[in-house]
Structures are given as structure tokens and as C-alpha cells.
C-alpha positions as CSV (number, residue, x, y, z in Angstrom):
1,M,0.0,0.0,0.0
2,M,1.4,3.4,-1.0
3,H,1.0,6.3,1.4
4,S,0.9,10.0,0.9
5,R,3.0,12.3,3.0
6,Q,-0.2,13.4,4.7
7,T,-0.9,9.8,5.9
8,I,2.4,9.5,7.8
9,Q,2.2,12.0,10.5
10,V,5.2,10.9,12.7
11,V,8.4,9.2,11.7
12,F,10.3,7.4,14.5
13,F,14.0,6.8,14.1
14,D,16.2,4.4,16.1
15,F,19.6,5.7,17.1
16,S,22.1,2.9,17.3
17,G,22.5,1.2,13.9
18,V,20.4,3.8,12.1
19,L,21.4,7.4,13.0
20,A,24.9,6.1,14.1
21,E,27.1,3.1,13.9
22,E,26.2,0.4,16.4
23,G,28.6,1.4,19.1
24,F,27.0,-0.8,21.8
25,V,27.4,-3.9,19.7
26,Q,30.8,-3.2,18.3
27,G,32.2,-1.9,21.6
28,L,31.0,-4.9,23.6
29,K,32.4,-7.3,21.1
30,E,35.7,-5.6,21.3
31,I,35.7,-5.8,25.1
32,G,34.9,-9.5,24.8
33,R,37.8,-10.0,22.4
34,Q,40.2,-8.2,24.7
35,H,39.3,-10.6,27.5
36,G,39.7,-13.7,25.3
37,L,35.9,-14.3,25.2
38,D,33.7,-15.2,22.3
39,P,32.5,-11.8,21.2
40,D,29.0,-12.8,20.2
41,A,28.4,-14.7,23.4
42,F,29.8,-11.9,25.5
43,L,27.5,-9.4,23.6
44,R,24.4,-11.6,24.4
45,T,25.4,-11.7,28.1
46,A,26.0,-8.0,28.3
47,A,22.7,-7.2,26.5
48,D,20.7,-9.4,28.8
49,I,22.3,-7.8,31.8
50,C,21.6,-4.3,30.4
51,Y,17.9,-5.2,30.2
52,D,17.6,-7.6,33.2
53,N,19.3,-5.4,35.8
54,G,17.3,-2.3,34.7
55,Y,20.0,-0.2,33.1
56,A,18.2,0.1,29.8
57,S,15.0,1.2,31.5
58,G,16.7,3.6,34.0
59,D,16.2,1.4,37.1
60,A,19.9,0.9,37.5
61,D,22.9,3.2,36.8
62,E,25.9,2.7,34.6
63,H,28.2,1.6,37.5
64,A,25.7,-1.2,38.4
65,F,25.7,-2.4,34.8
66,W,29.5,-2.6,34.6
67,Q,29.7,-4.2,38.0
68,D,27.2,-6.9,37.1
69,L,29.0,-7.5,33.8
70,R,32.3,-7.9,35.6
71,E,30.8,-10.4,38.1
72,H,29.0,-12.5,35.4
73,A,31.6,-12.4,32.7
74,G,34.9,-12.1,34.6
75,I,36.0,-9.0,32.8
76,T,38.3,-6.3,34.3
77,G,38.8,-2.6,33.7
78,T,37.4,0.6,35.2
79,D,34.0,2.0,34.2
80,E,35.7,4.8,32.3
81,T,37.9,2.4,30.3
82,L,35.1,0.1,29.4
83,R,32.6,2.9,28.5
84,R,35.2,4.4,26.2
85,E,35.2,1.3,24.0
86,I,31.5,1.8,23.4
87,L,31.1,5.6,23.2
88,S,34.0,5.9,20.7
89,R,32.1,3.6,18.3
90,F,28.9,5.6,18.1
91,V,29.9,7.3,14.8
92,I,27.1,9.6,13.7
93,R,25.8,9.3,10.2
94,P,25.4,12.9,9.0
95,W,23.5,11.8,5.9
96,M,20.9,10.1,8.1
97,L,20.4,13.3,10.1
98,Q,19.8,15.0,6.8
99,V,17.1,12.4,6.1
100,V,15.5,13.4,9.4
101,S,15.6,17.0,8.4
102,R,14.1,16.4,5.0
103,V,11.3,14.3,6.5
104,R,10.5,17.1,8.9
105,N,10.5,19.7,6.1
106,M,7.9,17.6,4.3
107,G,5.5,18.0,7.2
108,P,5.6,14.9,9.5
109,R,7.0,15.2,13.0
110,T,10.1,13.3,13.8
111,A,10.9,11.4,17.0
112,L,13.9,9.5,18.3
113,L,12.9,6.1,19.7
114,S,15.8,4.3,21.3
115,D,16.8,1.7,23.8
116,H,19.6,3.6,25.3
117,T,21.1,4.9,28.5
118,N,22.7,8.1,29.9
119,W,25.1,7.7,27.0
120,L,22.5,9.0,24.5
121,E,22.5,12.4,26.3
122,E,26.3,12.5,26.3
123,L,26.3,11.9,22.6
124,D,23.7,14.6,22.1
125,A,25.8,17.1,24.1
126,A,28.7,16.2,21.7
127,H,26.9,16.1,18.4
128,G,23.6,18.1,18.7
129,I,21.4,15.1,17.8
130,F,18.2,16.0,19.7
131,R,17.6,19.3,17.9
132,H,16.6,17.3,14.8
133,F,13.6,15.8,16.6
134,D,10.3,17.0,18.0
135,R,10.5,14.4,20.8
136,V,13.1,12.0,22.1
137,F,12.0,8.7,23.6
138,N,15.0,7.2,25.5
139,S,14.3,3.9,27.3
140,Y,16.5,5.1,30.1
141,R,14.2,8.0,30.7
142,E,10.9,6.5,29.7
143,G,11.2,3.5,32.0
144,M,10.4,0.9,29.2
145,T,12.2,-0.7,26.3
146,K,11.5,-1.9,22.8
147,R,11.4,-5.4,24.1
148,S,7.8,-4.6,24.9
149,T,5.1,-3.3,22.6
150,A,4.1,-1.0,25.4
151,F,7.0,1.4,24.5
152,F,5.7,1.8,21.0
153,R,2.1,2.5,22.2
154,H,3.5,4.9,24.8
155,A,5.3,6.9,22.1
156,C,2.3,7.1,19.9
157,S,0.0,8.1,22.8
158,T,2.4,10.8,23.9
159,L,2.5,12.3,20.5
160,Q,-1.3,11.8,20.1
161,V,-1.0,9.9,16.9
162,A,-2.6,6.7,15.8
163,P,0.0,3.9,15.1
164,E,-1.3,3.5,11.6
165,H,-0.2,7.1,10.9
166,T,3.4,6.5,11.9
167,L,6.6,5.0,10.4
168,F,9.3,3.4,12.5
169,I,12.8,2.8,11.3
170,D,15.1,0.4,13.2
171,D,18.0,-2.0,12.3
172,N,16.7,-4.7,14.6
173,P,14.0,-6.9,13.0
174,A,12.6,-7.9,16.4
175,N,11.9,-4.3,17.1
176,T,10.3,-3.6,13.8
177,R,8.2,-6.7,14.2
178,R,6.9,-5.5,17.6
179,A,6.2,-2.0,16.2
180,H,4.3,-3.6,13.3
181,E,2.2,-5.6,15.8
182,T,1.0,-2.2,17.3
183,G,-0.1,-1.0,13.9
184,M,2.9,1.1,12.9
185,Y,4.4,1.0,9.4
186,T,8.1,-0.1,9.6
187,V,11.4,0.0,7.8
188,T,14.1,-2.4,8.8
189,Y,17.4,-0.6,8.1
190,G,20.1,-2.4,6.3
191,A,22.0,-1.7,3.1
192,Y,21.4,1.8,1.6
193,N,19.6,0.7,-1.5
194,D,17.2,-1.5,0.4
195,F,16.6,1.3,2.9
196,A,15.9,3.7,0.1
197,E,13.4,1.4,-1.6
198,Q,11.5,0.7,1.7
199,I,11.3,4.3,2.8
200,R,10.2,5.6,-0.6
201,H,7.4,3.0,-0.6
202,H,5.9,4.9,2.4
203,M,7.2,8.4,1.5
204,P,7.6,8.5,-2.3
205,E,8.3,12.3,-2.4
206,L,11.3,12.0,0.0
207,M,14.6,12.8,-1.7
208,L,17.4,10.9,0.0
209,P,20.9,12.2,0.1
210,P,23.7,9.9,-1.0
211,E,25.0,7.5,1.6
212,G,27.8,9.1,3.4
213,S,26.8,12.6,2.3
214,L,27.6,15.5,4.7
215,S,24.7,17.7,3.4
């Protein structure tokens, strides 16, 4: 089904893996390698701890996350050393921020919808990310994550928009599946050409900048 730009009233963008390189994934894999651990298995352990101990939903702080990860996985290193491996890998994609601006100029509102932590606010302070959005939904501040459809319903309710008038862009198929279950249209971000085809299906008038473009 083709939509007009009037149909899509809000476009939600994920941060890690869409607006920026996946620093959480790549950083944790590197920490695992440095400790002689299987990087994929270590990533799964770290991700589960991030959700289970409440760091992702703001019920635990960063130190508690690192402390739990040290105890469960046997890693060493200070909080500052470990966090640097992650934060340094969140490389912003300027061309994707340009996509956000172009969507906004067409009329729909834009919102950031991210499972993130206090790190997202540090990244905003460094790169001015939030100014591109009408609303930021950070799991750490909202008290819920994209592992539940409740987060998507909460975001739509907050912006007073029906899910069927929204588009959600995320690189994680599990997240786009849950968003779709709530009635949202979705784009699963991957290769540039595939992304371009998917988003133009919903917003045919959107002119995408070249991948890697700075303007």
C-alpha cells in the first residue's frame, strides 16, 4: 500500500544502527575479544544484563551495569575504560540526520525512539542530535524498552498519533516486528539501496541524500 506524506504524521528513528554506527554492539564485542571471550556470546550476556538489571530502563545506573557484567563475565577494567570502548564507536551518520531534516521539512513530525542509556544524552551534548527531533524517547528516561510493545504504544500516545499514521525505522528486525504488531508501518534498516526502496514506498516524495553525504 502506497502512502501519501499526509498519511504518515510521525516518523520514529532508532539511534544505534540507524542514526549512528552500532557502538554498543561493536564496543562490547571488542571488550569480549580483549578478554579472550567469544565476542558474540559476550555481547548476548551484556545485552541481557543491560535489560535484566534495569540499566536500559533507567532502574539501574551505569556503574551497576559494569559491576554486574564484571561479576557475570569475569572482565576487568574501570567503568571509564570500558565505556570508552563503546562511546567511541557511536559514529554519527550525517546523511541520516539529513534524512530526518528532510522528513521534517515535508510535514511529518520526527521522533527518536531508542533503547539507550545516559550515553545518549552525552552523545547529544557532543553532536547536537536531539535538535533534529520533535520528541526524544530514550528507554533510560521513559522506563520501558522496545522489548515490549508498550514502548511503541506509549510513544504514539504521547504524540497523540494513531500507530497507523506512523513509520518506525530500526535496524533490529525484532523491534520492527513489535512495532508492526502495534499497527505502525516499519522499515528495517540495512543496506542503503534496500533502505531507500523501503522508505520511498511509504514516502515517495522524499529525496534521499547519497549514503555518506555530509549535506
